[in-house]
All heavy atoms as an XYZ file, in Angstrom:
694
protein
N       0.824     -1.171     -0.010
C      -0.029      0.020      0.013
C       0.869      1.264     -0.022
O       2.049      1.174      0.227
C      -0.952     -0.002      1.217
O      -0.146      0.172      2.387
C      -1.815     -1.190      1.324
N       0.250      2.347     -0.260
C       0.977      3.626     -0.232
C       1.589      3.936      1.101
O       2.753      4.387      1.212
C       0.023      4.782     -0.681
C       0.797      6.013     -0.989
O       1.951      5.997     -1.499
N       0.225      7.199     -0.669
N       0.867      3.624      2.144
C       1.361      3.880      3.536
C       2.655      3.055      3.807
O       3.619      3.454      4.388
C       0.334      3.493      4.574
C       0.655      3.886      5.977
C      -0.420      3.596      6.897
O      -1.434      4.334      6.919
O      -0.358      2.703      7.689
N       2.620      1.805      3.278
C       3.809      0.920      3.483
C       5.001      1.495      2.803
O       6.114      1.439      3.331
C       3.553     -0.487      2.879
C       2.472     -1.219      3.700
O       2.310     -0.922      4.862
O       1.864     -2.145      3.087
N       4.831      2.081      1.652
C       5.989      2.725      0.926
C       6.549      3.882      1.707
O       7.707      4.108      1.787
C       5.523      3.146     -0.494
C       5.616      2.073     -1.529
C       5.663      2.675     -2.915
N       4.529      3.487     -3.205
C       3.288      3.074     -3.537
N       3.001      1.820     -3.610
N       2.296      3.916     -3.739
N       5.633      4.702      2.268
C       6.047      5.851      3.016
C       6.856      5.445      4.304
O       7.691      6.241      4.790
C       4.851      6.677      3.432
C       4.132      7.421      2.310
C       2.828      8.051      2.814
C       4.985      8.447      1.627
N       6.592      4.284      4.847
C       7.231      3.900      6.083
C       8.470      2.932      5.852
O       8.950      2.345      6.781
C       6.213      3.249      6.994
C       5.132      4.159      7.464
C       4.093      3.435      8.308
C       5.685      5.306      8.248
N       8.771      2.743      4.568
C       9.871      1.787      4.274
C      11.258      2.330      4.622
O      12.124      1.602      5.015
C       9.811      1.428      2.794
C      10.641      0.221      2.427
C      10.358     -0.338      1.057
N       9.079     -0.948      1.070
C       8.196     -0.915      0.027
N       8.593     -0.402     -1.149
N       7.060     -1.541      0.052
N      11.442      3.648      4.452
C      12.811      4.173      4.656
C      12.806      5.136      5.848
O      13.122      6.342      5.684
C      13.282      4.882      3.372
C      14.718      5.274      3.397
O      15.464      4.532      4.054
O      15.125      6.348      2.841
N      12.413      4.637      7.004
C      12.409      5.466      8.199
C      13.794      5.403      8.883
O      14.338      4.270      8.943
C      11.281      5.071      9.153
C      11.279      5.858     10.429
C       9.934      5.090      8.427
N      14.293      6.555      9.345
C      15.610      6.585      9.943
C      15.543      7.297     11.244
O      14.660      8.164     11.510
C      16.597      7.262      9.038
C      16.687      6.551      7.685
C      18.072      6.517      7.170
N      18.179      5.651      5.999
C      18.783      4.458      5.983
N      19.329      4.034      7.080
N      18.849      3.752      4.928
N      16.549      7.045     12.109
C      16.737      7.841     13.317
C      17.232      9.196     12.981
O      18.269      9.284     12.279
C      17.734      7.124     14.298
C      17.213      5.698     14.683
C      17.940      7.998     15.559
C      16.018      5.738     15.575
N      16.582     10.252     13.379
C      17.080     11.591     13.066
C      17.938     12.105     14.166
O      18.962     12.719     13.912
C      15.861     12.490     12.873
C      15.077     12.192     11.622
S      13.619     13.239     11.416
C      14.363     14.835     11.216
N      17.557     11.931     15.421
C      18.389     12.340     16.542
C      18.050     11.514     17.794
O      16.967     10.894     17.831
C      18.157     13.830     16.820
O      16.808     14.075     17.265
N      18.979     11.556     18.711
C      18.806     10.786     19.960
C      18.970     11.743     21.114
O      19.955     12.512     21.182
C      19.862      9.706     20.071
C      19.813      8.631     18.914
C      21.076      7.827     18.881
C      18.654      7.747     19.104
N      18.008     11.749     21.998
C      17.998     12.647     23.188
C      18.162     11.675     24.372
O      17.152     11.206     24.905
C      16.768     13.424     23.235
C      16.494     14.349     22.066
C      17.505     15.466     22.027
C      17.260     16.415     20.867
N      18.382     17.318     20.708
N      19.420     11.421     24.781
C      19.656     10.480     25.902
C      19.065     10.953     27.214
O      18.563     10.140     27.935
C      21.124     10.283     26.061
C      21.787      9.621     24.827
C      22.542     10.375     23.896
C      21.592      8.262     24.545
C      23.066      9.852     22.812
C      22.135      7.711     23.311
C      22.890      8.532     22.519
O      23.448      7.953     21.356
N      19.045     12.238     27.449
C      18.541     12.771     28.742
C      17.049     12.551     28.819
O      16.493     12.499     29.957
C      18.885     14.242     28.919
C      18.286     15.205     27.943
C      19.011     15.366     26.576
O      19.901     14.572     26.320
O      18.582     16.216     25.806
N      16.319     12.378     27.657
C      14.933     12.149     27.676
C      14.584     10.667     27.374
O      13.430     10.261     27.358
C      14.224     12.990     26.606
C      14.331     14.519     26.803
C      13.743     15.249     25.640
C      13.701     14.974     28.105
N      15.630      9.914     27.049
C      15.496      8.480     26.641
C      14.513      8.421     25.463
O      13.606      7.658     25.406
C      15.030      7.655     27.790
C      15.324      6.154     27.507
O      16.305      5.855     26.818
O      14.598      5.288     28.011
N      14.709      9.314     24.479
C      13.801      9.420     23.341
C      14.600      9.589     22.013
O      15.638     10.171     21.969
C      12.887     10.593     23.530
C      11.846     10.789     22.402
S      10.712     12.112     22.773
C       9.473     11.204     23.763
N      14.032      8.963     20.951
C      14.602      9.127     19.628
C      13.602      9.847     18.771
O      12.399      9.686     18.915
C      14.887      7.767     19.034
N      14.091     10.663     17.851
C      13.234     11.302     16.849
C      13.400     10.478     15.564
O      14.511     10.179     15.149
C      13.632     12.769     16.573
N      12.294     10.028     14.935
C      12.326      9.279     13.733
C      11.711     10.076     12.566
O      10.920     10.968     12.789
C      11.621      7.897     13.862
C      10.116      8.103     14.172
C      12.315      7.041     14.900
C       9.363      6.796     14.100
N      12.187      9.738     11.331
C      11.872     10.525     10.147
C      10.567     10.213      9.481
O      10.384     10.219      8.313
C      12.996     10.328      9.103
O      13.004      9.017      8.659
N       9.504      9.948     10.292
C       8.169      9.734      9.786
C       7.165     10.253     10.798
O       7.433     10.173     12.015
C       7.894      8.240      9.487
N       6.133     10.906     10.295
C       5.149     11.508     11.192
C       3.743     11.231     10.762
O       3.459     10.331      9.968
N       2.851     12.056     11.207
C       1.415     11.896     11.011
C       1.107     11.913      9.447
O       0.241     11.175      9.039
C       0.644     13.029     11.678
N       1.852     12.660      8.696
C       1.563     12.713      7.234
C       1.890     11.372      6.556
O       1.404     11.070      5.490
C       2.335     13.836      6.610
C       1.827     15.246      6.929
C       2.743     16.287      6.264
C       0.396     15.472      6.544
N       2.773     10.574      7.157
C       3.101      9.220      6.638
C       2.205      8.138      7.282
O       2.418      6.999      7.006
C       4.594      8.909      6.879
C       5.549      9.767      6.023
C       5.787     11.143      6.641
O       5.669     11.358      7.805
N       6.104     12.080      5.741
N       1.318      8.564      8.152
C       0.416      7.587      8.757
C       0.874      7.102     10.139
O       0.341      6.098     10.618
N       1.905      7.693     10.678
C       2.466      7.238     12.008
C       1.521      7.795     13.072
O       1.047      8.916     13.007
C       3.864      7.744     12.224
C       4.320      7.391     13.599
C       4.766      7.095     11.144
N       1.244      6.964     14.105
C       0.394      7.393     15.240
C       0.968      6.818     16.473
O       1.708      5.854     16.507
C      -1.044      7.039     15.041
C      -1.290      5.580     14.807
C      -1.413      4.706     15.806
C      -1.379      5.137     13.443
C      -1.657      3.352     15.590
C      -1.653      3.773     13.199
C      -1.742      2.861     14.262
N       0.646      7.473     17.661
C       1.162      6.982     18.958
C       0.757      5.528     19.182
O      -0.355      5.115     18.821
C       0.504      7.899     19.985
C       0.336      9.197     19.217
C      -0.047      8.711     17.804
N       1.744      4.799     19.705
C       1.500      3.326     19.963
C       2.208      2.422     18.925
O       2.397      1.279     19.197
N       2.499      2.982     17.774
C       3.191      2.143     16.739
C       4.587      1.802     17.273
O       5.200      2.556     18.024
C       3.402      2.900     15.449
C       2.185      2.953     14.567
S       2.614      3.807     12.996
C       1.384      3.067     11.978
N       5.097      0.634     16.868
C       6.482      0.208     17.287
C       7.363      0.081     16.056
O       6.968     -0.498     15.044
C       6.424     -1.114     17.990
O       5.555     -0.981     19.127
C       7.741     -1.546     18.481
N       8.522      0.730     16.167
C       9.498      0.585     15.064
C      10.722     -0.182     15.637
O      11.085     -0.075     16.850
C      10.005      1.963     14.593
C       8.956      2.663     13.716
C       7.918      3.307     14.299
C       9.059      2.609     12.337
C       6.927      3.931     13.533
C       8.122      3.204     11.524
C       6.975      3.898     12.113
N      11.349     -1.008     14.813
C      12.407     -1.941     15.245
C      13.696     -1.631     14.435
O      13.603     -1.406     13.236
C      11.971     -3.404     15.021
C      13.010     -4.352     15.480
C      10.638     -3.681     15.745
N      14.780     -1.681     15.137
C      16.081     -1.467     14.500
C      16.342     -2.615     13.491
O      15.787     -3.709     13.658
C      17.197     -1.390     15.500
O      17.365     -2.554     16.253
N      17.230     -2.382     12.541
C      17.563     -3.394     11.493
C      17.978     -4.697     12.112
O      17.626     -5.777     11.615
C      18.575     -2.841     10.576
N      18.753     -4.635     13.258
C      19.216     -5.878     13.869
C      18.185     -6.494     14.862
O      18.428     -7.535     15.438
C      20.536     -5.702     14.565
C      20.504     -4.706     15.698
O      19.406     -4.231     16.057
O      21.518     -4.326     16.143
N      17.101     -5.791     15.053
C      16.018     -6.316     15.902
C      16.278     -6.132     17.415
O      15.467     -6.520     18.227
N      17.376     -5.464     17.753
C      17.720     -5.334     19.185
C      16.938     -4.245     19.874
O      16.766     -4.295     21.087
C      19.240     -5.114     19.328
C      20.089     -6.278     18.995
C      21.540     -5.956     19.210
C      22.416     -7.183     18.844
N      23.842     -6.868     18.991
N      16.582     -3.213     19.145
C      15.893     -2.074     19.740
C      14.530     -1.895     19.200
O      14.328     -1.912     17.962
C      16.728     -0.780     19.544
C      16.097      0.437     20.246
C      18.164     -0.927     19.960
N      13.529     -1.817     20.123
C      12.143     -1.576     19.740
C      11.828     -0.203     20.268
O      11.928      0.044     21.476
C      11.206     -2.599     20.309
C      11.381     -4.011     19.758
N      10.354     -4.826     19.531
C      12.535     -4.624     19.319
C      10.806     -5.961     18.961
N      12.120     -5.856     18.908
N      11.316      0.627     19.381
C      10.907      1.999     19.803
C       9.402      2.176     19.702
O       8.837      1.963     18.677
C      11.582      3.030     18.844
C      13.047      3.062     18.891
C      13.619      3.942     17.757
C      13.590      3.564     20.193
N       8.750      2.638     20.764
C       7.329      2.893     20.735
C       7.015      4.340     20.558
O       7.584      5.201     21.259
C       6.705      2.476     22.065
C       5.262      2.778     22.301
C       4.245      1.673     21.865
N       4.699      0.319     21.702
C       4.722     -0.598     22.740
N       4.312     -0.314     23.935
N       5.085     -1.847     22.436
N       6.236      4.709     19.566
C       5.929      6.105     19.239
C       5.051      6.702     20.397
O       4.036      6.106     20.718
C       5.215      6.268     17.903
C       4.765      7.716     17.663
C       6.133      5.768     16.780
N       5.507      7.841     20.952
C       4.779      8.545     21.953
C       4.001      9.734     21.333
O       2.914     10.012     21.817
C       5.663      8.995     23.082
C       6.225      7.997     24.010
C       6.953      8.648     25.206
C       5.134      7.099     24.557
N       4.669     10.420     20.446
C       4.102     11.671     19.932
C       4.449     11.791     18.455
O       5.537     11.444     18.031
C       4.691     12.831     20.735
C       3.998     14.117     20.602
C       4.482     15.134     21.578
O       4.858     14.826     22.665
O       4.411     16.345     21.227
N       3.565     12.366     17.712
C       3.846     12.603     16.291
C       3.581     14.067     15.955
O       2.815     14.782     16.594
C       2.889     11.780     15.375
O       1.517     12.153     15.622
C       3.081     10.329     15.601
N       4.344     14.535     14.985
C       4.220     15.845     14.354
C       4.002     15.491     12.919
O       3.881     14.366     12.519
C       5.479     16.689     14.538
C       5.770     17.020     15.926
C       4.880     18.149     16.461
N       5.299     18.654     17.792
C       4.684     18.282     18.900
N       3.770     17.437     18.972
N       5.161     18.896     20.038
N       3.873     16.515     12.066
C       3.617     16.253     10.641
C       4.623     15.341      9.984
O       4.250     14.372      9.314
C       3.543     17.580      9.855
N       5.890     15.557     10.164
C       6.955     14.821      9.457
C       7.888     14.080     10.346
O       8.806     13.332      9.866
C       7.805     15.770      8.574
C       7.012     16.519      7.526
S       6.350     15.480      6.246
C       7.798     15.097      5.359
N       7.772     14.209     11.646
C       8.706     13.455     12.578
C       7.824     12.906     13.708
O       6.729     13.346     13.973
C       9.824     14.308     13.158
C       9.324     15.411     14.018
C      10.741     14.801     12.016
C      10.379     16.140     14.778
N       8.449     11.930     14.435
C       7.799     11.389     15.581
C       8.822     11.102     16.715
O       9.978     10.953     16.412
C       7.107      9.995     15.296
O       6.136     10.198     14.351
N       8.375     11.198     17.968
C       9.222     10.917     19.074
C       8.890      9.507     19.587
O       7.710      9.160     19.770
N       9.902      8.743     19.872
C       9.651      7.345     20.306
C      10.654      7.014     21.405
O      11.777      7.487     21.435
C       9.885      6.425     19.106
N      10.197      6.143     22.311
C      11.031      5.691     23.468
C      11.282      4.212     23.343
O      10.500      3.465     22.786
C      10.367      5.976     24.772
C      10.249      7.485     25.040
C       9.008      5.320     24.921
N      12.513      3.783     23.814
C      12.762      2.299     23.699
C      11.908      1.525     24.646
O      11.771      1.925     25.865
C      14.223      2.282     24.108
C      14.543      3.529     24.873
C      13.569      4.535     24.363
N      11.340      0.461     24.177
C      10.589     -0.538     25.053
C      11.396     -1.809     25.063
O      11.047     -2.690     25.919
C       9.148     -0.731     24.563
C       8.313      0.539     24.781
C       9.097     -1.158     23.103
N      12.394     -1.971     24.289
C      13.287     -3.082     24.324
C      14.646     -2.540     23.795
O      14.714     -1.849     22.792
C      12.814     -4.190     23.389
C      13.730     -5.403     23.388
C      13.180     -6.472     22.409
C      14.221     -7.601     22.299
N      13.831     -8.526     21.236
N      15.738     -2.944     24.443
C      17.047     -2.439     24.022
C      17.300     -1.089     24.578
O      16.586     -0.513     25.419
N      18.357     -0.438     24.008
C      18.803      0.859     24.487
C      19.110      1.783     23.338
O      19.522      1.340     22.282
C      20.064      0.641     25.312
O      20.750      1.846     25.529
N      18.903      3.075     23.564
C      19.287      4.079     22.631
C      20.780      4.040     22.269
O      21.199      4.426     21.218
C      18.893      5.478     23.106
C      17.474      5.863     23.182
C      17.379      7.324     23.618
C      16.703      5.552     21.990
N      21.622      3.504     23.214
C      22.989      3.396     22.985
C      23.425      2.541     21.821
O      24.541      2.604     21.312
C      23.742      2.938     24.249
C      23.604      3.934     25.399
O      23.655      5.141     25.181
N      23.483      3.469     26.604
N      22.451      1.682     21.375
C      22.700      0.767     20.273
C      22.367      1.425     18.921
O      22.524      0.812     17.906
C      21.923     -0.482     20.447
C      22.327     -1.252     21.710
C      21.502     -2.500     21.923
O      21.536     -3.336     21.038
O      20.893     -2.630     22.992
N      21.877      2.666     18.919
C      21.489      3.406     17.711
C      22.419      4.588     17.468
O      23.041      5.121     18.432
C      20.051      3.871     17.843
C      19.037      2.807     18.123
C      17.660      3.422     18.432
C      18.889      1.840     16.942
N      22.450      5.020     16.206
C      23.104      6.293     15.846
C      22.186      7.005     14.884
O      21.362      6.396     14.192
C      24.491      6.043     15.224
C      25.459      5.374     16.168
C      24.411      5.244     13.957
N      22.307      8.315     14.794
C      21.528      9.062     13.815
C      21.792      8.443     12.434
O      22.948      8.153     12.073
C      22.009     10.507     13.929
C      22.459     10.582     15.360
C      23.052      9.212     15.687
N      20.741      8.229     11.667
C      20.824      7.637     10.355
C      20.533      6.151     10.373
O      20.324      5.564      9.268
N      20.490      5.532     11.553
C      20.112      4.131     11.578
C      18.687      3.916     11.073
O      17.803      4.697     11.308
C      20.014      3.636     13.091
O      21.334      3.702     13.705
N      18.562      2.865     10.289
C      17.259      2.485      9.747
C      16.396      1.796     10.743
O      16.984      1.018     11.608
C      17.448      1.568      8.559
N      15.133      2.041     10.804
C      14.122      1.342     11.603
C      12.932      1.018     10.738
O      12.671      1.776      9.805
C      13.673      2.183     12.892
C      14.796      2.354     13.847
C      13.143      3.583     12.482
N      12.281     -0.080     11.102
C      11.132     -0.427     10.262
C       9.926     -0.686     11.178
O      10.039     -1.041     12.331
C      11.443     -1.690      9.348
C      11.749     -2.885     10.176
N      13.039     -3.185     10.562
C      10.971     -3.867     10.694
C      13.061     -4.328     11.268
N      11.832     -4.733     11.337
N       8.781     -0.471     10.661
C       7.543     -0.656     11.372
C       7.352     -2.122     11.660
O       7.517     -3.013     10.806
C       6.362     -0.197     10.527
C       4.970     -0.321     11.133
C       4.832      0.523     12.416
C       3.905      0.074     10.160
N       7.108     -2.444     12.966
C       6.882     -3.814     13.382
C       5.385     -4.136     13.085
O       4.507     -3.454     13.502
C       7.126     -3.926     14.876
C       6.864     -5.396     15.331
C       7.067     -5.465     16.856
O       6.603     -4.664     17.632
N       7.764     -6.546     17.300
N       5.206     -5.202     12.290
C       3.848     -5.636     11.963
C       3.727     -7.034     12.522
O       4.467     -7.938     12.150
C       3.636     -5.602     10.477
C       3.791     -4.200      9.909
C       2.243     -6.168     10.132
C       3.664     -4.028      8.470
N       2.735     -7.165     13.379
C       2.447     -8.575     13.939
C       1.251     -9.076     13.294
O       0.137     -8.437     13.291
C       2.211     -8.478     15.405
C       3.468     -8.109     16.201
C       3.214     -8.186     17.662
N       4.330     -7.692     18.379
C       4.321     -7.241     19.642
N       3.175     -7.232     20.254
N       5.385     -6.786     20.206
N       1.279    -10.248     12.784
C       0.159    -10.889     12.155
C      -0.473    -11.803     13.210
O       0.130    -12.780     13.622
C       0.603    -11.756     10.961
C       1.031    -10.927      9.752
C      -0.058    -10.175      9.091
O      -1.191    -10.469      9.303
N       0.326     -9.143      8.300
N      -1.670    -11.489     13.616
C      -2.402    -12.362     14.563
C      -3.095    -13.416     13.727
O      -3.606    -13.134     12.643
C      -3.421    -11.517     15.374
N      -3.147    -14.631     14.276
C      -3.902    -15.654     13.536
C      -5.338    -15.321     13.395
O      -5.955    -14.850     14.375
C      -3.652    -16.942     14.339
C      -3.203    -16.460     15.697
C      -2.586    -15.119     15.521
N      -5.927    -15.425     12.249
C      -7.300    -15.147     12.020
C      -8.114    -16.441     12.204
O      -7.776    -17.462     11.619
C      -7.517    -14.573     10.607
C      -8.962    -14.352     10.314
C      -6.698    -13.268     10.398
N      -9.110    -16.332     13.040
C      -9.939    -17.508     13.283
C     -10.889    -17.682     12.068
O     -11.587    -16.742     11.664
C     -10.763    -17.245     14.496
C     -11.568    -18.479     14.990
C     -12.261    -18.181     16.296
O     -11.655    -17.625     17.233
O     -13.456    -18.493     16.378
N     -10.888    -18.863     11.542
C     -11.750    -19.123     10.394
C     -13.137    -19.521     10.864
O     -13.232    -20.377     11.794
C     -11.178    -20.227      9.503
C      -9.908    -19.887      8.865
C      -9.372    -20.966      7.963
C      -8.098    -20.521      7.323
N      -7.565    -21.497      6.431
N     -14.150    -18.944     10.320
C     -15.540    -19.246     10.709
C     -16.202    -19.912      9.571
O     -15.959    -19.636      8.398
C     -16.214    -17.913     11.070
C     -15.629    -17.260     12.294
C     -16.402    -16.046     12.692
C     -15.725    -15.401     13.907
N     -16.415    -14.284     14.408
N     -17.102    -20.768      9.923
C     -17.849    -21.501      8.936
C     -19.170    -20.689      8.689
O     -20.046    -20.663      9.497
C     -18.205    -22.908      9.384
C     -17.016    -23.799      9.450
C     -17.437    -25.197      9.780
O     -18.531    -25.660      9.388
O     -16.587    -25.913     10.424
N     -19.184    -20.024      7.511
C     -20.395    -19.264      7.160
C     -21.418    -20.167      6.474
O     -22.616    -19.964      6.597
C     -20.020    -18.074      6.263
C     -19.230    -17.043      6.957
C     -17.852    -16.958      6.699
C     -19.817    -16.152      7.818
C     -17.079    -15.964      7.355
C     -19.038    -15.222      8.469
C     -17.715    -15.102      8.240
N     -20.918    -21.136      5.762
C     -21.826    -22.085      5.066
C     -21.551    -23.471      5.587
O     -20.399    -23.886      5.778
C     -21.552    -22.044      3.545
C     -21.768    -20.689      2.934
C     -21.268    -20.681      1.502
C     -23.236    -20.206      2.961
N     -22.554    -24.217      5.832
C     -22.365    -25.579      6.284
C     -22.849    -26.546      5.285
O     -23.671    -26.335      4.474
C     -23.115    -25.808      7.591
C     -22.472    -24.999      8.717
C     -23.045    -25.401     10.040
C     -22.309    -24.624     11.102
N     -22.588    -25.070     12.433
């Protein structure tokens, strides 16, 4: 989808260690909203979006540490597929 394309090349813009927060290069205009989780390329750091602006978002680590990231690091949207229960509509 178009939203998936917009979220494909998301990067760490800056790290604010004193706030334990990272700024990422995607915001509300790209479909980002609070609660989304972005994961570092190596899977060690998971960032949960707390706040969005038009083109950037602020996220805090919920797994791993900001010390494992540098500005420019790629992060990708974590998508969890829940098993869909199949229902019998016709018998």
